[in-house]
N, CA, C and O of each residue as an XYZ file, in Angstrom:
748
protein
N      -1.562    -13.631    -19.437
C      -2.338    -13.616    -18.216
C      -3.517    -14.573    -18.376
O      -4.213    -14.551    -19.391
N      -3.732    -15.411    -17.365
C      -4.836    -16.374    -17.392
C      -6.007    -15.833    -16.603
O      -5.816    -15.261    -15.529
N      -7.184    -15.997    -17.100
C      -8.397    -15.590    -16.418
C      -9.037    -16.831    -15.848
O      -9.325    -17.775    -16.584
N      -9.261    -16.845    -14.575
C      -9.836    -18.011    -13.923
C     -11.267    -17.705    -13.531
O     -11.549    -16.645    -12.971
N     -12.161    -18.615    -13.816
C     -13.568    -18.439    -13.448
C     -14.014    -19.656    -12.663
O     -13.509    -20.760    -12.874
N     -14.932    -19.461    -11.783
C     -15.484    -20.567    -11.005
C     -16.966    -20.685    -11.327
O     -17.649    -19.685    -11.549
N     -17.442    -21.900    -11.350
C     -18.845    -22.143    -11.642
C     -19.411    -23.094    -10.616
O     -18.684    -23.917    -10.060
N     -20.710    -22.990    -10.357
C     -21.392    -23.963     -9.517
C     -22.512    -24.586    -10.349
O     -23.084    -23.949    -11.234
N     -22.803    -25.828    -10.046
C     -23.839    -26.522    -10.808
C     -25.136    -26.439    -10.023
O     -25.203    -26.847     -8.863
N     -26.171    -25.904    -10.671
C     -27.474    -25.752    -10.050
C     -28.533    -26.235    -11.030
O     -28.665    -25.686    -12.124
N     -29.270    -27.235    -10.651
C     -30.325    -27.808    -11.492
C     -29.793    -28.205    -12.863
O     -30.456    -27.981    -13.875
N     -28.611    -28.789    -12.902
C     -28.073    -29.316    -14.142
C     -27.412    -28.291    -15.045
O     -26.890    -28.670    -16.094
N     -27.408    -26.997    -14.687
C     -26.743    -25.986    -15.513
C     -25.599    -25.380    -14.724
O     -25.629    -25.358    -13.493
N     -24.610    -24.897    -15.413
C     -23.477    -24.269    -14.738
C     -23.754    -22.779    -14.567
O     -24.084    -22.085    -15.528
N     -23.615    -22.291    -13.320
C     -23.831    -20.885    -12.995
C     -22.503    -20.283    -12.548
O     -21.746    -20.946    -11.839
N     -22.199    -19.049    -12.939
C     -20.976    -18.417    -12.444
C     -21.055    -18.266    -10.927
O     -22.111    -17.937    -10.387
N     -19.945    -18.503    -10.247
C     -19.887    -18.393     -8.790
C     -19.154    -17.117     -8.418
O     -18.116    -16.802     -9.001
N     -19.687    -16.382     -7.451
C     -19.091    -15.130     -6.996
C     -17.885    -15.438     -6.106
O     -18.044    -16.016     -5.031
N     -16.689    -15.060     -6.543
C     -15.481    -15.275     -5.760
C     -15.099    -14.071     -4.923
O     -14.220    -14.168     -4.067
N     -15.738    -12.948     -5.155
C     -15.357    -11.717     -4.455
C     -16.006    -11.615     -3.086
O     -15.458    -10.968     -2.194
N     -17.160    -12.239     -2.899
C     -17.891    -12.087     -1.654
C     -18.706    -10.810     -1.616
O     -19.350    -10.529     -0.605
N     -18.699    -10.020     -2.694
C     -19.410     -8.745     -2.726
C     -20.563     -8.756     -3.711
O     -21.268     -7.753     -3.824
N     -20.781     -9.819     -4.411
C     -21.772     -9.820     -5.466
C     -21.123     -9.353     -6.758
O     -19.898     -9.343     -6.882
N     -21.938     -8.973     -7.700
C     -21.440     -8.562     -9.015
C     -20.683     -7.235     -8.937
O     -21.178     -6.261     -8.370
N     -19.480     -7.209     -9.511
C     -18.693     -5.983     -9.615
C     -19.051     -5.332    -10.953
O     -18.939     -5.970    -12.000
N     -19.482     -4.066    -10.926
C     -19.917     -3.383    -12.140
C     -18.779     -2.737    -12.923
O     -18.891     -2.543    -14.133
N     -17.686     -2.404    -12.242
C     -16.538     -1.805    -12.931
C     -15.280     -2.144    -12.155
O     -15.319     -2.345    -10.941
N     -14.156     -2.206    -12.872
C     -12.877     -2.553    -12.257
C     -11.780     -1.696    -12.863
O     -11.631     -1.630    -14.083
N     -11.008     -1.036    -11.995
C      -9.768     -0.396    -12.418
C      -8.669     -1.307    -11.906
O      -8.331     -1.278    -10.723
N      -8.111     -2.116    -12.796
C      -7.145     -3.138    -12.405
C      -5.767     -2.588    -12.102
O      -5.497     -1.399    -12.275
N      -4.893     -3.489    -11.640
C      -3.495     -3.131    -11.364
C      -2.874     -2.549    -12.624
O      -3.132     -3.003    -13.738
N      -2.052     -1.537    -12.416
C      -1.375     -0.915    -13.552
C      -2.161      0.210    -14.198
O      -1.623      0.933    -15.037
N      -3.434      0.373    -13.821
C      -4.211      1.481    -14.393
C      -4.073      2.714    -13.503
O      -3.917      2.603    -12.287
N      -4.132      3.876    -14.120
C      -4.100      5.146    -13.392
C      -5.246      6.002    -13.892
O      -5.503      6.087    -15.093
N      -5.941      6.643    -12.936
C      -7.071      7.490    -13.305
C      -7.039      8.723    -12.433
O      -6.796      8.633    -11.230
N      -7.283      9.880    -13.035
C      -7.370     11.124    -12.285
C      -8.630     11.843    -12.727
O      -8.858     12.038    -13.921
N      -9.462     12.243    -11.741
C     -10.697     12.939    -12.081
C     -11.807     12.622    -11.111
O     -11.571     12.366     -9.930
N     -13.049     12.642    -11.638
C     -14.244     12.396    -10.838
C     -14.872     11.089    -11.278
O     -15.020     10.829    -12.472
N     -15.243     10.262    -10.297
C     -15.870      8.974    -10.583
C     -17.201      8.903     -9.858
O     -17.260      9.094     -8.643
N     -18.271      8.630    -10.594
C     -19.581      8.359    -10.002
C     -20.044      7.026    -10.567
O     -19.744      6.688    -11.712
N     -20.772      6.276     -9.761
C     -21.226      4.961    -10.213
C     -22.420      4.480     -9.410
O     -22.722      5.007     -8.339
N     -23.095      3.468     -9.946
C     -24.155      2.738     -9.247
C     -23.641      1.319     -9.030
O     -22.860      0.813     -9.836
N     -24.068      0.680     -7.956
C     -23.684     -0.709     -7.718
C     -22.346     -0.824     -7.013
O     -22.091     -0.151     -6.014
N     -21.478     -1.706     -7.560
C     -20.185     -2.000     -6.932
C     -19.035     -1.743     -7.892
O     -19.092     -2.111     -9.065
N     -17.986     -1.104     -7.375
C     -16.786     -0.832     -8.166
C     -15.577     -1.245     -7.338
O     -15.530     -1.032     -6.127
N     -14.598     -1.842     -8.018
C     -13.345     -2.232     -7.366
C     -12.193     -1.506     -8.047
O     -12.131     -1.414     -9.273
N     -11.276     -0.988     -7.219
C     -10.086     -0.313     -7.740
C      -8.854     -1.016     -7.189
O      -8.687     -1.128     -5.975
N      -7.988     -1.491     -8.090
C      -6.716     -2.089     -7.719
C      -5.547     -1.254     -8.228
O      -4.391     -1.570     -7.948
N      -5.837     -0.201     -8.965
C      -4.804      0.656     -9.545
C      -4.643      1.938     -8.755
O      -4.877      1.973     -7.547
N      -4.238      2.995     -9.451
C      -4.004      4.306     -8.840
C      -5.143      5.246     -9.224
O      -5.530      5.337    -10.389
N      -5.673      5.946     -8.215
C      -6.772      6.884     -8.455
C      -6.519      8.158     -7.670
O      -6.180      8.109     -6.487
N      -6.687      9.326     -8.343
C      -6.622     10.630     -7.692
C      -7.847     11.424     -8.109
O      -8.157     11.525     -9.296
N      -8.544     11.989     -7.126
C      -9.707     12.802     -7.477
C     -10.833     12.693     -6.473
O     -10.617     12.741     -5.262
N     -12.053     12.545     -7.004
C     -13.259     12.484     -6.181
C     -14.108     11.304     -6.614
O     -14.185     10.975     -7.798
N     -14.753     10.663     -5.623
C     -15.620      9.515     -5.900
C     -16.934      9.716     -5.156
O     -16.939      9.989     -3.955
N     -18.061      9.577     -5.881
C     -19.397      9.674     -5.285
C     -20.234      8.489     -5.710
O     -20.235      8.097     -6.877
N     -20.951      7.919     -4.745
C     -21.889      6.846     -5.048
C     -22.674      6.478     -3.796
O     -22.226      6.716     -2.674
N     -23.854      5.892     -4.004
C     -24.603      5.298     -2.898
C     -24.252      3.820     -2.776
O     -24.711      3.146     -1.854
N     -23.451      3.321     -3.691
C     -23.117      1.904     -3.735
C     -21.898      1.541     -2.907
O     -21.539      2.223     -1.948
N     -21.267      0.427     -3.318
C     -20.120     -0.125     -2.602
C     -18.844      0.097     -3.412
O     -18.800     -0.161     -4.615
N     -17.813      0.578     -2.728
C     -16.507      0.796     -3.329
C     -15.516     -0.115     -2.628
O     -15.457     -0.147     -1.399
N     -14.731     -0.862     -3.413
C     -13.763     -1.813     -2.863
C     -12.382     -1.438     -3.383
O     -12.195     -1.256     -4.586
N     -11.414     -1.324     -2.475
C     -10.025     -1.110     -2.866
C      -9.267     -2.402     -2.633
O      -9.316     -2.973     -1.543
N      -8.561     -2.865     -3.667
C      -7.765     -4.075     -3.547
C      -6.398     -3.789     -2.958
O      -6.079     -2.646     -2.632
N      -5.582     -4.848     -2.822
C      -4.288     -4.689     -2.153
C      -3.268     -3.893     -2.952
O      -2.255     -3.478     -2.389
N      -3.492     -3.665     -4.229
C      -2.568     -2.863     -5.019
C      -3.007     -1.427     -5.202
O      -2.337     -0.666     -5.900
N      -4.121     -1.034     -4.593
C      -4.694      0.300     -4.800
C      -3.853      1.387     -4.144
O      -3.342      1.219     -3.037
N      -3.722      2.501     -4.849
C      -3.108      3.714     -4.303
C      -4.093      4.831     -4.578
O      -4.240      5.276     -5.716
N      -4.767      5.282     -3.532
C      -5.879      6.222     -3.676
C      -5.569      7.512     -2.924
O      -5.126      7.483     -1.776
N      -5.807      8.642     -3.585
C      -5.734      9.953     -2.951
C      -7.000     10.675     -3.409
O      -7.038     11.241     -4.501
N      -8.043     10.650     -2.560
C      -9.334     11.139     -3.037
C     -10.248     11.593     -1.909
O     -10.075     11.238     -0.743
N     -11.222     12.390     -2.310
C     -12.355     12.720     -1.459
C     -13.443     11.727     -1.862
O     -13.858     11.685     -3.021
N     -13.905     10.924     -0.891
C     -14.804      9.811     -1.197
C     -16.097      9.954     -0.405
O     -16.072     10.159      0.809
N     -17.235      9.843     -1.105
C     -18.550      9.801     -0.470
C     -19.312      8.640     -1.085
O     -19.763      8.716     -2.228
N     -19.455      7.546     -0.305
C     -20.098      6.329     -0.797
C     -21.011      5.737      0.272
O     -21.024      6.195      1.414
N     -21.772      4.719     -0.111
C     -22.589      3.991      0.851
C     -21.707      3.133      1.742
O     -21.752      3.249      2.967
N     -20.894      2.259      1.117
C     -19.995      1.353      1.834
C     -18.623      1.395      1.193
O     -18.499      1.390     -0.031
N     -17.591      1.437      2.025
C     -16.215      1.382      1.545
C     -15.523      0.193      2.201
O     -15.538      0.055      3.424
N     -14.920     -0.660      1.386
C     -14.155     -1.799      1.890
C     -12.733     -1.669      1.355
O     -12.514     -1.670      0.144
N     -11.780     -1.558      2.258
C     -10.372     -1.418      1.884
C      -9.686     -2.740      2.215
O      -9.483     -3.066      3.385
N      -9.328     -3.504      1.171
C      -8.698     -4.816      1.329
C      -7.184     -4.726      1.467
O      -6.542     -5.715      1.817
N      -6.615     -3.586      1.204
C      -5.169     -3.390      1.251
C      -4.845     -2.112      0.517
O      -5.731     -1.295      0.264
N      -3.599     -1.933      0.177
C      -3.200     -0.744     -0.553
C      -3.075      0.453      0.368
O      -2.982      0.312      1.588
N      -3.075      1.645     -0.237
C      -2.906      2.880      0.518
C      -4.013      3.854      0.164
O      -4.317      4.070     -1.009
N      -4.616      4.442      1.196
C      -5.710      5.394      1.017
C      -5.364      6.688      1.742
O      -5.053      6.689      2.933
N      -5.425      7.792      0.998
C      -5.230      9.133      1.564
C      -6.424      9.988      1.138
O      -7.024      9.759      0.087
N      -6.756     10.972      1.968
C      -7.840     11.869      1.598
C      -8.870     12.006      2.689
O      -8.539     12.189      3.860
N     -10.140     11.915      2.288
C     -11.262     12.060      3.216
C     -12.350     11.077      2.804
O     -12.656     10.946      1.619
N     -12.939     10.382      3.787
C     -13.962      9.377      3.498
C     -15.231      9.687      4.276
O     -15.193      9.920      5.484
N     -16.363      9.686      3.564
C     -17.685      9.768      4.183
C     -18.486      8.597      3.650
O     -18.665      8.459      2.440
N     -18.971      7.747      4.558
C     -19.786      6.603      4.164
C     -21.119      6.684      4.905
O     -21.157      7.001      6.094
N     -22.198      6.399      4.207
C     -23.510      6.457      4.846
C     -23.836      5.182      5.609
O     -24.713      5.187      6.472
N     -23.135      4.079      5.298
C     -23.434      2.812      5.962
C     -22.264      2.236      6.743
O     -22.380      2.008      7.947
N     -21.124      1.993      6.070
C     -20.068      1.207      6.701
C     -18.726      1.465      6.043
O     -18.647      1.708      4.839
N     -17.656      1.411      6.856
C     -16.288      1.399      6.349
C     -15.588      0.202      6.982
O     -15.621      0.029      8.201
N     -14.951     -0.629      6.144
C     -14.159     -1.769      6.612
C     -12.724     -1.578      6.163
O     -12.468     -1.304      4.990
N     -11.775     -1.722      7.102
C     -10.347     -1.620      6.789
C      -9.701     -2.956      7.122
O      -9.696     -3.375      8.280
N      -9.157     -3.626      6.114
C      -8.544     -4.944      6.291
C      -7.034     -4.855      6.092
O      -6.552     -4.075      5.271
N      -6.292     -5.661      6.850
C      -4.834     -5.712      6.724
C      -4.477     -6.244      5.350
O      -5.151     -7.140      4.840
N      -3.447     -5.717      4.751
C      -2.392     -4.819      5.232
C      -2.580     -3.369      4.796
O      -1.608     -2.720      4.411
N      -3.786     -2.853      4.847
C      -4.078     -1.496      4.363
C      -3.348     -0.434      5.175
O      -3.110     -0.589      6.373
N      -2.998      0.659      4.477
C      -2.462      1.888      5.096
C      -3.479      2.983      4.800
O      -3.686      3.367      3.648
N      -4.104      3.475      5.856
C      -5.157      4.477      5.692
C      -4.727      5.748      6.424
O      -4.576      5.758      7.645
N      -4.535      6.807      5.658
C      -4.062      8.081      6.197
C      -5.092      9.144      5.841
O      -4.853      9.989      4.979
N      -6.234      9.095      6.509
C      -7.310     10.032      6.194
C      -8.312     10.094      7.334
O      -8.262      9.298      8.272
N      -9.217     11.050      7.237
C     -10.316     11.159      8.192
C     -11.490     10.356      7.665
O     -11.769     10.339      6.466
N     -12.184      9.681      8.604
C     -13.318      8.829      8.241
C     -14.554      9.296      8.998
O     -14.499      9.559     10.199
N     -15.658      9.394      8.288
C     -16.952      9.759      8.868
C     -17.932      8.664      8.442
O     -18.316      8.599      7.274
N     -18.339      7.803      9.386
C     -19.235      6.688      9.060
C     -19.952      6.210     10.316
O     -19.395      6.290     11.411
N     -21.183      5.713     10.173
C     -21.904      5.221     11.348
C     -21.344      3.902     11.882
O     -21.525      3.588     13.059
N     -20.665      3.126     11.031
C     -20.064      1.859     11.454
C     -18.653      1.772     10.899
O     -18.410      2.149      9.752
N     -17.710      1.273     11.714
C     -16.328      1.154     11.289
C     -15.755     -0.155     11.800
O     -15.913     -0.498     12.971
N     -15.082     -0.890     10.906
C     -14.376     -2.116     11.272
C     -12.914     -1.926     10.894
O     -12.606     -1.597      9.748
N     -12.005     -2.135     11.859
C     -10.573     -2.049     11.583
C      -9.945     -3.374     11.982
O      -9.984     -3.769     13.147
N      -9.370     -4.050     11.011
C      -8.722     -5.340     11.203
C      -7.372     -5.161     11.894
O      -6.739     -4.112     11.770
N      -6.937     -6.186     12.620
C      -5.613     -6.185     13.226
C      -4.571     -6.109     12.112
O      -4.657     -6.854     11.135
N      -3.599     -5.228     12.247
C      -2.556     -5.081     11.240
C      -2.762     -3.925     10.287
O      -1.902     -3.653      9.450
N      -3.890     -3.237     10.398
C      -4.144     -2.061      9.559
C      -3.406     -0.873     10.164
O      -3.405     -0.695     11.382
N      -2.784     -0.066      9.322
C      -2.146      1.178      9.765
C      -3.139      2.303      9.496
O      -3.408      2.630      8.340
N      -3.688      2.901     10.564
C      -4.675      3.967     10.421
C      -4.170      5.220     11.133
O      -3.865      5.187     12.325
N      -4.086      6.327     10.388
C      -3.760      7.634     10.955
C      -4.827      8.602     10.477
O      -5.011      8.798      9.275
N      -5.525      9.203     11.422
C      -6.564     10.155     11.064
C      -7.594     10.241     12.161
O      -7.417      9.690     13.248
N      -8.658     10.928     11.872
C      -9.769     11.069     12.810
C     -10.935     10.238     12.317
O     -11.128     10.046     11.117
N     -11.707      9.750     13.276
C     -12.907      8.990     12.932
C     -14.091      9.616     13.647
O     -14.048      9.851     14.854
N     -15.144      9.883     12.895
C     -16.380     10.408     13.460
C     -17.478      9.410     13.159
O     -17.692      9.027     12.008
N     -18.177      8.991     14.211
C     -19.269      8.036     14.046
C     -20.548      8.686     14.558
O     -20.792      8.713     15.764
N     -21.357      9.206     13.654
C     -22.572      9.910     14.079
C     -23.584      8.955     14.706
O     -23.625      7.765     14.391
N     -24.399      9.511     15.604
C     -25.470      8.720     16.212
C     -26.492      8.365     15.152
O     -26.672      9.094     14.177
N     -27.158      7.242     15.349
C     -28.155      6.797     14.383
C     -29.303      7.798     14.276
O     -29.708      8.164     13.173
N     -29.829      8.243     15.421
C     -30.921      9.204     15.399
C     -30.735     10.211     16.516
O     -30.447      9.846     17.655
N     -30.898     11.460     16.187
C     -30.854     12.519     17.190
C     -32.141     13.313     17.041
O     -32.464     13.791     15.953
N     -32.867     13.451     18.130
C     -34.128     14.187     18.097
C     -33.979     15.458     18.901
O     -33.622     15.418     20.079
N     -34.252     16.581     18.271
C     -34.232     17.872     18.943
C     -35.617     18.099     19.543
O     -36.629     17.788     18.914
N     -35.661     18.643     20.760
C     -36.941     18.924     21.404
C     -37.007     20.413     21.703
O     -36.142     20.965     22.382
N     -38.062     21.061     21.176
C     -38.259     22.479     21.441
C     -38.750     22.646     22.870
O     -39.512     21.820     23.370
N     -38.313     23.717     23.529
C     -38.741     23.959     24.903
C     -40.238     24.191     24.986
O     -40.856     23.825     25.985
N     -40.843     24.790     23.963
C     -42.266     25.062     23.966
C     -43.096     23.843     23.564
O     -44.324     23.891     23.641
N     -42.477     22.788     23.151
C     -43.180     21.605     22.691
C     -43.746     20.823     23.865
O     -43.229     20.884     24.980
N     -44.823     20.086     23.593
C     -45.423     19.262     24.644
C     -44.619     17.999     24.887
O     -44.783     17.360     25.925
N     -43.743     17.620     23.945
C     -42.905     16.438     24.149
C     -41.899     16.735     25.248
O     -41.426     17.863     25.389
N     -41.579     15.709     26.022
C     -40.587     15.867     27.079
C     -39.501     14.833     26.893
O     -39.757     13.715     26.446
N     -38.298     15.213     27.235
C     -37.180     14.278     27.147
C     -37.298     13.264     28.279
O     -37.661     13.615     29.402
N     -36.998     12.045     27.986
C     -37.015     10.990     28.991
C     -35.569     10.644     29.306
O     -34.788     10.317     28.412
N     -35.221     10.720     30.574
C     -33.870     10.410     30.982
C     -33.855      9.065     31.687
O     -34.768      8.745     32.448
N     -32.828      8.287     31.436
C     -32.676      7.010     32.133
C     -32.131      7.315     33.520
O     -31.120      8.001     33.662
N     -32.804      6.804     34.533
C     -32.370      7.017     35.912
C     -32.098      5.658     36.544
O     -32.747      4.671     36.199
N     -31.141      5.604     37.468
C     -30.893      4.340     38.142
C     -32.107      3.968     38.988
O     -32.843      4.840     39.451
N     -32.308      2.674     39.183
C     -33.458      2.201     39.956
C     -33.318      2.686     41.392
O     -32.287      2.485     42.035
N     -34.388      3.335     41.889
C     -34.368      3.818     43.271
C     -35.515      3.173     44.015
O     -36.533      2.813     43.425
N     -35.341      3.030     45.322
C     -36.383      2.429     46.143
C     -37.259      3.526     46.716
O     -36.811      4.654     46.922
N     -38.526      3.178     46.973
C     -39.424      4.144     47.597
C     -39.048      4.272     49.062
O     -38.286      3.461     49.588
N     -39.589      5.305     49.727
C     -39.273      5.530     51.138
C     -39.667      4.339     51.992
O     -38.932      3.972     52.908
N     -40.820      3.721     51.712
C     -41.272      2.590     52.524
C     -40.357      1.383     52.316
O     -40.076      0.652     53.266
N     -39.881      1.163     51.057
C     -38.950      0.055     50.805
C     -37.623      0.318     51.493
O     -37.004     -0.605     52.024
N     -37.183      1.563     51.489
C     -35.918      1.921     52.122
C     -36.005      1.731     53.626
O     -35.070      1.213     54.238
N     -37.143      2.152     54.248
C     -37.316      2.003     55.687
C     -37.334      0.537     56.082
O     -36.682      0.157     57.054
N     -38.075     -0.307     55.340
C     -38.164     -1.717     55.698
C     -36.822     -2.404     55.487
O     -36.450     -3.282     56.265
N     -36.087     -2.016     54.442
C     -34.764     -2.596     54.215
C     -33.811     -2.190     55.324
O     -33.025     -3.011     55.798
N     -33.872     -0.921     55.748
C     -32.941     -0.464     56.771
C     -33.284     -1.110     58.105
O     -32.381     -1.389     58.894
N     -34.590     -1.362     58.389
C     -34.968     -2.061     59.620
C     -34.383     -3.465     59.619
O     -33.779     -3.881     60.608
N     -34.552     -4.196     58.532
C     -34.049     -5.565     58.480
C     -32.525     -5.558     58.474
O     -31.905     -6.458     59.042
N     -31.904     -4.550     57.837
C     -30.450     -4.450     57.846
C     -29.946     -4.192     59.250
O     -28.946     -4.777     59.668
N     -30.635     -3.310     59.995
C     -30.166     -2.988     61.342
C     -30.356     -4.180     62.262
O     -29.539     -4.393     63.158
N     -31.432     -4.981     62.065
C     -31.614     -6.186     62.872
C     -30.484     -7.165     62.587
O     -29.910     -7.737     63.513
N     -30.169     -7.356     61.338
C     -29.111     -8.271     60.953
C     -27.778     -7.780     61.489
O     -26.972     -8.575     61.972
N     -27.536     -6.459     61.407
C     -26.299     -5.891     61.910
C     -26.187     -6.086     63.413
O     -25.103     -6.392     63.911
N     -27.294     -5.915     64.156
C     -27.289     -6.080     65.609
C     -26.961     -7.512     65.977
O     -26.173     -7.766     66.889
N     -27.580     -8.464     65.250
C     -27.317     -9.880     65.520
C     -25.853    -10.198     65.258
O     -25.224    -10.906     66.045
N     -25.307     -9.688     64.170
C     -23.912     -9.947     63.825
C     -22.985     -9.366     64.876
O     -22.001    -10.000     65.257
N     -23.294     -8.153     65.353
C     -22.450     -7.511     66.363
C     -22.469     -8.300     67.656
O     -21.437     -8.455     68.309
N     -23.662     -8.810     68.035
C     -23.780     -9.589     69.266
C     -22.964    -10.851     69.169
O     -22.262    -11.209     70.115
N     -23.042    -11.544     68.029
C     -22.281    -12.775     67.845
C     -20.787    -12.481     67.882
O     -20.022    -13.248     68.467
N     -20.360    -11.376     67.261
C     -18.943    -11.016     67.228
C     -18.437    -10.718     68.624
O     -17.336    -11.127     68.994
N     -19.250     -9.994     69.410
C     -18.841     -9.641     70.764
C     -18.695    -10.880     71.627
O     -17.737    -11.000     72.389
N     -19.660    -11.819     71.509
C     -19.582    -13.020     72.344
C     -18.399    -13.893     71.937
O     -17.785    -14.536     72.789
N     -18.071    -13.925     70.638
C     -16.917    -14.697     70.185
C     -15.632    -14.073     70.691
O     -14.735    -14.786     71.141
N     -15.526    -12.740     70.626
C     -14.299    -12.089     71.066
C     -14.144    -12.192     72.576
O     -13.019    -12.244     73.074
N     -15.263    -12.224     73.326
C     -15.178    -12.380     74.775
C     -14.655    -13.760     75.121
O     -13.828    -13.898     76.022
N     -15.130    -14.798     74.410
C     -14.680    -16.158     74.703
C     -13.236    -16.345     74.288
O     -12.508    -17.112     74.919
N     -12.804    -15.661     73.239
C     -11.415    -15.768     72.801
C     -10.477    -15.147     73.839
O      -9.374    -15.649     74.055
N     -10.900    -14.078     74.468
C     -10.036    -13.400     75.423
C     -10.181    -13.936     76.840
O      -9.431    -13.512     77.720
N     -11.120    -14.856     77.103
C     -11.335    -15.407     78.423
C     -10.238    -16.430     78.752
O     -10.176    -17.485     78.122
N      -9.368    -16.126     79.740
C      -8.284    -17.047     80.058
C      -8.771    -18.333     80.708
O      -8.053    -19.332     80.678
N      -9.971    -18.347     81.299
C     -10.483    -19.534     81.979
C     -11.237    -20.470     81.059
O     -11.725    -21.519     81.479
N     -11.326    -20.076     79.794
C     -12.086    -20.865     78.823
C     -11.345    -22.151     78.528
O     -10.122    -22.170     78.387
N     -12.121    -23.236     78.436
C     -11.522    -24.545     78.121
C     -11.428    -24.701     76.604
O     -12.336    -24.301     75.874
N     -10.333    -25.280     76.142
C     -10.181    -25.443     74.695
C     -11.085    -26.473     74.101
O     -11.051    -26.702     72.892
């Protein structure tokens, strides 16, 4: 197996270049690996193998296209690049599902992205960003959005001008229809 690395040149020195698009990956369960149990971590972890169990973290979890996951997952961000995911997912920030992933689980996250070609079966719950409870005895009052309404004076003046316009239109229509029906009218 060959390991390929990419580098960029910055100020005359070679720096490793991030090919994942996620920043530094802190741990990797590669293809062909199997793990059963509980996983907790900080930062970013990628799984391309088989995992059964529970996963907790405030960080980012990435599943590659070879991943086969059956787990209860609670993370900050979950990115599914492919593979198969079963279980339950709770994310505090974001869940991304990319084709050709098969996701057969319930998802609870404030933001969700599902790519065209993803197979998703389950329920999705997207909680509101902020919910404020107001006690009835509290001095705070709920503010409701209402459609823009006109005052009585604006309504009266609008209806006066509307009725004038309507009267003029009716008069013009009547005179046109009279001339159309007049047999003595010259063409």
